[in-house]
Structures are given as structure tokens and as C-alpha cells.
C-alpha positions, 0 to 999 in steps of 0.5 A, a space after each residue: 371652487 369657492 364654497 358657497 351657500 346654494 339653494 336647491 329648488 325642487 318639487 313644485 307644482 308640475 306633473 313631474 313633482 316627484 321626479 324633481 324631488 328625487 333630482 333635488 335630493 341627489 343634487 343636495 347630497 352631491 353639493 354637501 359632499 363638495 363642502 357647500 352649505 346647501 338648503 333644499 327649497 320646495 318651490 310650492 311653499 313660500 318661495 320668495 320668503 324662503 329665498 329672502 330668508 336663506 339669501 343663497 349665493 346661487 340657486 340650483 334649479 332641480 325642477 322639471 316641467 311647468 313653473 320651473 323649466 319654462 322660464 317662470 322661476 328663471 324670471 323670478 330669480 332675475 327679479 330677485 337678483 339671484 344667480 341660477 343654474 341652466 338656461 335663462 328665461 327665453 331659452 327655458 320658455 322656448 325649450 319647454 314649448 315643443 311647437 315653438 322650439 320646432 319652429 326655431 329648428 326649422 328656421 335654423 335648418 335643423 332637421 326635425 320631424 314634420 308636424 302640425 299644431 292645434 289649439 283647444 279652441 280651434 279643436 272644440 270649434 270644429 273637431 272633425 275638420 281639424 282632425 282631417 287637416 292634421 291627418 292630411 298634413 302629418 300622415 300616419 303613424 304620428 305622435 300626439 303631445 301636449 306642447 308644454 309637458 315633459 317625461 312623455 306625459 300626455 303623449 300618444 303614438 297613433 297608427 290609425 286615423 281613429 286613434 287621433 281623436 282620443 289622443 288629442 283629448 288626452 293631450 288637451 287634458 294637459 295643455 291648450 296647445 298640442 303638437 302632432 308630429 310625424 313618427 320616425 322609427 329608428 335609433 334614439 340617441 341623446 347628447 348632453 351639452 355642457 359648458 357656457 362654451 358648449 361641448 357635447 358629451 358622448 352620444 347615448 343610445 336608449 334601448 327599452 324593454 317596452 319599445 317606448 321611452 315613456 314615463 314608466 320606462 324612464 323611472 323604473 329600474 330595469 326597463 331601459 338600458 343606456 348604451 354609450 357610445 350609441 351604436 351608430 357609425 362614427 360619422 353619425 356620432 359626430 353629426 349627432 353631437 354637431 346637431 345637438 350643439 346647434 340646437 342648444 345654441 339655436 334656443 340660446 341655452 346656457 350651462 347645460 342641456 340634453 338634446 334628443 335625436 333619432 336616426 331613421 333606417 336610412 341614417 337621417 338624423 332628426 332633432 326631437 327636442 332640447 331639455 334645458 333641465 335634464 333629469 339628475 336621478 340615478 336613472 337619468 341620461 345626462 349624468 350617465 353620459 357625463 360619467 362616461 366622459 370621466 365626470 363623476 356626479 358630484 363634480 358634474 353638479 358642482 361644475 353646473 353651479 360654476 357655470 351659473 356663476 360665470 355669468 
């Protein structure tokens, strides 16, 4: 690849700022090893001025959560005419919004757990009836999530009706829109997607010591294990990869993504969500899956940049 000047956008203002900084640091080191001129840019500080000053050939977006993974930074870079890694404005916004992305999955025939959604305004107007409606539509157990947060921030798994009210309160502290999803127990599988003509990386199974792949488990060494390929029948691996590509395409993703699925006890697959900017830390899933396919981290990071410059 021709040597480029690359700005790595990192940090930001979301709840995942610290993880973004870790991702950005590793990406910077990888790109420097490949011989590129690299500058780290914290998007919380004078972003437009910094980009005009640095005049990069391309931006590597190492942001997670709001104001980075949701289409906002992508829109700014479009206005500035700077190429960037990953999905565009619409796909990024769709992927970040769990409610809208699930509606897209349903419309495209992609299996996903049953769900209900609510807003802070509706909930505040009549909390009791809203709780009853959600329980009738979704049942128990259920998963309560803010519509636009990552890394399981603000998420609660509830098993009893009395747990829904405080779970909604927690979720609403992070977002005005909340998703309540039927809980599906089974084998958690993630599939990385790479390429502008998307190809699926090997399936990866996540096993945790806590029983929940939450923020602490994701980012604490020793609390989770990645098994590649996932311990599911071969036909299920193929199905998971096919569904991952279908979900990636349904949202209009570009370059790369990571699709999270679960297979229930009967072997039925359900797509949970699409991550348009997968984590790239030493504990992250996407680099592990790529490594198992023979793509080392430095080469993976450079490949993502190449994909951005393909247009």
C-alpha cells in the first residue's frame, strides 16, 4: 500500500471514551509499523481545526459510541471531503440505533429476538401501563437496553416483573429511547465482516466466567475466552456467516463490521446487533477472528485503511 498520512480519531465524549483511546493507541502503533505518517486526534478537542491543520489523506475512526459510531463524525468528514474508515453516515446511524436496526432486520427477514420499545416521554406519562404493555409484548426473561449505547452500558437482564421498572430507569439515564428484547439463552457467536465486497471471518464463540458478556467482562483480562471456530455444527457456522453478511448488507455497511448472534438450545439463530466499528484492543473479538484467518493485526489495520480509499 502507498504510504499515507493518516489521522486516527479517538477518545471523544461517549461513555466508551477510555476504550476508544486504547483502540486508537493500538491502531497508531500498527500503522506506524507499516510505514505511514500517523497522528492521533482526540475528537473532543477542536476537531475541525486539527483536521484542517493536519490535512490527512484519510481518517481512521477509532471511536465507539455516540459522536463517533453513530454517523455524526462520518457526516462531518463527508462535509470536509476527507475519506474515512468503516461505514457511511446512514449505516453508522442505523447500526448505532438498536431499535431501528432491529426493524430493518425484521423487514429483511433476518431472525432477531422479539422486542418492544418505549420512550422517556411515554414512560413518564403513564409508567404503570407502559410496564404492563412491555411485559405483555415481550414476556420474561427480557433484556433492557438504551437504544444508542454500546459495550452493554445501561443494560439489565430481568427475570421478574418487578425488575422492569428500575431497569427502565437505568436505561433512560443513558437514552430517551429504550429497547426491551426477549432474552434468548444459548451460544453467543460473533462474526467479523471484512471487505467492500463483504466476506465473513471465522465464527467466534464467547465464553465468560461471569455468565454475561458485559462491560467488565469485555475489558478485564481473564474474564472471557474466545473460541475459534465456535463450537457449533458446521452447518450452523455457515448459517451464522451468511446471516452476518446479510445483516451487514441490510444496514448498508462498508469496509468492516462485527455481527453478534446467538443460537438457542434448539439451534435457531438470532441476530442481536451489528457493530459498525468493532473494538480493536488486545482483548477485542474482531482482531482475534482476523488473526485466526491469517491476518495479523498490523495488516488488518492497514487493510481497513485500503478499503476506505477504495471509495
